[in-house]
N, C-alpha and C positions, 0 to 999 in steps of 0.2 A: 429468486432474481438472481441473475450471471450477468457479468459482460463477456460479449463473446467477440473476438478479434480474429484475424486470420489464422494466425498459428496459436492463440491461448484463449482460455478459458479462466475467468476470474470468478471466484468462489467467494461470497461473503461468508465466514466461516459465522455459523451461531456460538453464542456462548457454550454450549457443550462440547460443540466441536473444536473451538479454542483450547478448551482444558484438557480434551485427548489427546490434542496436537503435541503438547508437552508432556504429558502423564501418559496416554496410553497410544502412541502413535501408529501401532501396528493395527490397533482397534480403528483409528480413523481412515488407516488406507482402506481397509475392508468395507468400511461404511460408504466411502467417497470411489472406491473401485478405481483406485489409481494407487501409484508408489510415490511416496516423499521422501526426498532429498535431505539427508540425515544432517547433511553439513549446516544446511541452513538455520537448524535449530540449535546451531553452538551458541554460546554467551554472546551478546546479551539478551538473546531472545525469550528463555523461558521467563527471566525478570519483566521484559517487557508487554509479554503475553498476560502475567499477571496483573499488570497495571491495568492493560485495556479493561480486564475481567471486573476490574475493582470498578472502572468508570460505566461500563456498561448495565453496571447492577445500578447506578443512580439515575438512568434513564430512562424514557418509554422505550419497549421493543422497537417499534417503528423508528426509530431515531439509531437504534445498533448499527445498521449500517455506515455512519460517520465514525464507529468508535472500532470495528471490529478490524480484524486483518483479513485480506482478501486475497487468498491461495492463488497464486500463479501457477496453471496448470499449463505444461507445454502438451497441445494436444495429440500432435502426432508420437510422442513418448509416453503419454497419459501418465506423468510424472508432476507432482508438487514441486517445482523449482525455487521458489521465493514467495514472499508476503511483500505486501505493500498495502497502505491506508492510510486513513486521517485520524490526526493527534485529539481532535475535539469537533464537537459540532462547531459550524460555521459562529463566529463572534458577531457582536452587535454591526460590524462594518460589513459582515457577510464573507469575511475570511478564512479561511482553514488551513491548514497546515498538512504536508503529504510527508512520509516517510515510507522507506521502502529498503528489502535487501534481497540478496538472490543466492543462492547456492553459488559458489566459486566457478565449480563446474561449467557454468550457464553463463559466466560473464564474457561480454564482449561478443556476445551474438545476437544482439538488439531486443532480447526478450523484454527485460526490464524497461528501455524505452518505449515501446509497445503497451506495455501495462500502466506504466505512469501515463501515458498521453489517453489510454482509454479511461481512466480512471479521471483525470481532469474533464476529457468529455463529457463523463458522466455526472461528475460535481455540476459543470456549469447547465446541465439538463435539469437542475434542482433550483428552483426559484429561490431560495434562501443564499444559495452561493454567488458571490459577486467574483471573488479573487481566490487563488490557491498560492500560497505561500510553501516554502521550505527554507528554513533556518540554520545557522551556522554551518554550513555545508563546507568541510574541508577536503575531501575526498576529489581529486582532480576526475575520477570518472563518473562521479555522481553531477559536478559541475558541468561536465560537457553533456551530459543526458539533460540536465534540465535547458542547457540551452537548444538542445535539441527539439524539446518540446514547446520552444517558443517562450521561456520564462527570461523575464529580464533581470540584472542584479541590481538590488536597491541598497545594498551594503556591501561593503568591502573591506574589511579591516582585519590586519593580520593573518591573512589565509584563510579568515572564517567569511562565507560568502552568504548572504541572504539572498534569495530569489522571490518573484511573484510573476503571475501572469493572470489578468485581470479578463471577464468574462466581456465580451464586446457588446456594445449599445443595444438593447432590446430595442 
């Protein structure tokens, strides 16, 4: 399963691929037949990947797509430029939180906006998801991105903003 957009290919990494991402990136590049931007793997990414791996071990494999990182591949360049994904399975309200990051070289190009929009669209195709959230966002560029994809502010305290977008009525 992948998500394809006009400029991107989003690949949900398996547990083995996530481990290789931080332990043997060269091997993962060979496996996926692409390059991976190394700057996106700077701290705190290795720690976040280890947390994701721990969470993935606790759920059934069919739920891994909610917990893994999706590698954001720029199709034209065949380079993995960033990571995005959800932080858990949808909760009892059907809400799920999104997180994302991209190599600084690829910022301000619209790639992350395109990737986040694609992941929101994908989430809303899943019957268990009613809303996508982003919490404690302090980065002005992230706030602009979330506004572009149609999210609205639900909390704005001391420069930390929480966002939500809800699926339309079925």
